[in-house]
N, C-alpha and C positions, 0 to 999 in steps of 0.2 A: 478516402484512405480510412481503414478501420482505426478505431482508437480504443483505448482502455481507460476507463474512468473509475475512480475511487471517490465516492461522495459520502459526506457526513450529513446526517440529517437530525440535527440537534432538536429534541422534542419541544422546546420552548420557543422555537423560532419559526417563522413563516417559510423561510427559504432553505436551501441546502448550500453546503459549502463544497466545492470541488477541491479535494485534497491533492489528487494526482490525475494527471492527464498525459497520455503518450500515445502518439500515432505510431502504428506499427504495420508491417506487411507480412504476408504468410512466409515470405522467403526470409525474413528476420528470425523466424523460429526454427529455421534449419540449423542454426549455429547454437551448439550446446552452451557456448560461452554467453552469447547474447541472452538465451533463454534463462540461464542461471542468474544473470544480472537483473533481468527483467522481474524474475520471481522475488529477488531481494528488494528491488524498488517497490513492487506492489505490496509486499509484506510490510515494509516501513510505512507506506501510505495506509494500509489498513489499521496499523497501530496508531498512527496519528488520528485517523478518522475516529477510531474507537475513543481515543483520549478526548477529542472534541465533544462527542456525544456524552461521555461520562461527566466531563467537566461542566457541560451545560445542564445536566440533570441535577448537579450539585449546587447549582445557582451561581457558579463562577463565570467571570467574563473571560471569553475566549477571543483572543486576537487573531490567531490563525494556527495552523498545524505546527507543532514543535515537538519532536522526540529528542531526548537528550543524546549527546554523543555517546555516552557511556551505554545507553540503552541500545542505540543502533550497533555499537561495537559488540555488545553481548549477542545480538540477533545475528550479526554477521558471522560471529564465531560458530553459531549453530545452523548457519545457511545450509551446508551441505546435506544435513539430514532432512531439513525442510524441503530443499530443492528436489531431493530424490522423491518425496512424496508428492510434491505439486507438479513437478515436471511431467509426471505421467498424466496428470489431468490436462495439461496444456496440450500434450501430444494426441490426445483422444479425439 
């Protein structure tokens, strides 16, 4: 089954950190609701991965992906605009 992975590659570490993994099927993408929710989850994972990489560059210890609730709420509020732009990429 196909899967989507978002991986952080901190520059000072030998390995990678899988921040997000989800198995999906092509039929899942037929639902606008599912697609929108998927884009939102992937967006959060990308933010988390970016944070891990940035924090690692700054020399801080990173235990795992953590985006604040407030940050996620702000992203969720702007999700319709992002979904409109990203949904087209998924459909192609």
